[in-house]
N, C-alpha and C positions, 0 to 999 in steps of 0.2 A: 532627376536630381538637379537642383538649381545651383550650379557651380558659381562660387564667388569669382569675381574678376576685377581687374584694374584696366582702365582705358586711358590711353595716352594719345592726345591729338583728337581733333574733331573733323577735320577734312581729310580728303584723300582716301585711297582704297584701303580696306581693312586687312590686317595681318593678325593671325592667331598664334600665340606663343604658349608652349607647354613646358613646364619646369621638370626637373628630375626628382628622383627619390629624396625625401626629406627636405625638398625645396618648397618654393612658393612663388606666386606671381611677382611679388616684390623683388625677388632676386634679379629680375630682368629690367628693373627700373632704368639703369644707366643706358642700356641698349635701346630700350623703348623711347626714352626721351630724345635720343639722337635721331630716331626714325620719325618722331611725331610731326615734324615740320612738313613731311610729304605723305605720311601714312597714318591711318588710325589703327593703333596697336592695341589689341585686346589680349591681355595676359591672364590666363586662367589659373586658379587653384584647383588641382586635381582632387578627386574624392579622397578623403582621409588626410588632407593636407591643408595648410593655411586656414582660411575661414570657410572652406567648403564643408558640406555635410559629411558625416561618417557613414560607412556601410561595411558589412562584413567582407564583401568580396574585393579582391585586388586583381581580378582577372583582367587581362589586357582588353579582351573583347567588351567587357562591361564598362571599362573606363573609356574605350573608344566610343561607345554608345552615349555615355555622358556628354562627350564633346560634340558628337553629331547632333544630339538634341539641343544643346546650347546654341550651336551654329544655326540650326534651322529656326529656332525660336527668336534669334536676334538678327536675322537677315544677313548672315555671314556666308551664305552659299557662294562658292567660287573663290573664297579667300585663300591665300597661301597659308600653310601651316608650318610652323617651326617647332621642333621638339628636341630637347636635350635629354640624353640618357633614358630614364623611364619615360619621360615625356616624348622622346623620340620613338620608343616602342609603341606608345599609345598613338602617336601620329601615324606610324606605319600601319598599325592595325586599322585606324580610321580610313586611311587612303585605300587599303585593300578591301575593306568592307563597303565603303561609300566613295568609289573613285570619282563620281561626278560632283561630289560635295565640295571638294577642295580644288584650288586652282593650280597649286604646285606645292612641292614638299621639300623642306630642308631638315635633315636629320643630323644632329650634332653628337658625334662620338659614341655611337651605338650601332649594332647590326641586327638584322632579323634572325637571330640565332639564340639558342639556349646556352647560357654561360655556366660553367661548372662551379664557379666561385659562388659564395653566398655572403650577403651583408647582414646576416642574422646577428653577428657579433655586435654590431652597432645597436641593433634593437635591444639586445640583452643588456648592453652597457647603459643605455638610456633608461631602461626599465629598472635597473638596479640602483639608480641614483635616488637618494632621499631628497625630494624636492619640496616637501612640506615643512611648515614651521618657518622661522626667521632664518633665511639663507641669503647669501650674496652670490651673484653670478660667479664671482672669482672663486668662491669656495666650491661651487659646483664644478667649475672648470678643473680645479685641482683634483677633485674626486674622480672626474671623468678621465683624467690623465693616466690613471692606472690601467685603463682599458684601451684608450685611444691616444697613441703617442703623437700623432701629427697635429700641431696647433691649429692649422687651417681647418681640418676636418672637425676638431673639437668645437671650434667657433661656429662652424656651419651647423652642426647638430644642435648646439645650444641656442641657435637662433630660433629654434622651435619652441622655446619656453615663453610663456606669458604669465604675468602676475595673476595670482589667485589667492585671495585672503592674505595671510601672512607669508605665503610661500609662492610657489609657481605651479603651473600645470603644463602638460604637453599639448600643443595644438595639432600634433599629428596623432593618428590612431595607431599606436604602436602594436596593439594586439592584432589588428587586422593586417598590418604590414608584416608582422612576424609570421602569422599564420599563412599569409599569401606569398611568402618569399619564393616558393617554387614557380608560381605564376609570374612574379616580377622578373625573375632571372631567366625564365623560359621564353618561348614564342609559340603562339597557338597553332597546334597541328591542324585545326579547322581552317586555317588560312592557306594551307599548302598549295591549293589549286587556284588561288587568287592572284591577280596581277594588277598593278597600278601602272598605267601607260603614260602618265603625265610627267612633266619635267621634275626631276628629283636630284637633289644634291646632298651627298654625304660629306660632312666635314669631320676630319679626324685630327686628334692631337698627336704630334710627332712622338711624344714620350709616353703616350697611352697605348695600351694593348687591347682596347675594346674593339677596334676595327682592324683586323689583320688580313693579310693576303688570302688566308684560308677562307675568309668570309666573303670575298668578292663574288664568288660564283652564286652564293645565296642571294646576295644583293641584286645581282643582275637577273636572277630568276624572278624575283618579285617585282623588281623595278627596272625594266629593260632599258629605259632611257636615262638611267642614273649616271652621274659622274661622281668621282671621289677626289677630294682635294685635302691636302695635309697642311696644317698650320705649324710651322717650325717653332720649336721651343715650348709648345703648349702641351699640357696634360689633358686629363679628362674634362676639366672645367674650362674649355677653350675660351668661352665668353668672359671669364674672369681672369684667366692667365694672360691672354693676348686680346684684350677688348678691341683695339683698333683694327687688328688683322681680321678678327671675326666680323666686326661691323662692316668692313669693306667687302668681305665675301658675301655677307647677307644682303647688303644694300645692292650690290651688283646683281645678285640673283633675283631680287625683287624687281629691280628696274629693267631687267632683261625682257625684251618683247619678242623673242624668237619663237 
């Protein structure tokens, strides 16, 4: 699968960034532009997202192989990999399956565990929107408000709309995402005996419950050299909630030569 990507900067060592569910490479533009003076940042659109191809599977192992093949084809062996949420799970699967492919790993607000919650409600709400015909984004936002109360999440979901004819179309494969929700929320049992022994940093948001003390044992099992840091006042989208704090942590981790 030929993943779509955005590149920021021409010189310096490469860094690969993977976005979260319903996200895209463009969501990382602000952070990537700050890094580009010293690093060449390659932000990917995962399968079924952004401008990347669609496929039926959303299994984390399949998505990790997409990234592995992209890195190998583009001379990115040994690059640090940064992943948020779903992108963090893909990054973890990549590190566990191909430990020699990546230089180091930063995982933002997700753990290598199966989560009991489901985000299928967002898929259902997006699929229920009538996006054909002459529609304004404001009208669609009002329609989505009935199912998604939080303004920030509504705006994030609607960022996946693109013009099509007189109306819009989704640039995310909602059918594949909906059908693959169990894989998205889980973590592959096939990786239970795998270990990534490289430098690993987990960054969690203080007000988020995605990385809890109960998860620390699993994190250490898979990533024995990992450390966990907390960003005060940040929720699940740390890079958007506290961009300066997240950038400082990321930059420090990339610059570290230990």
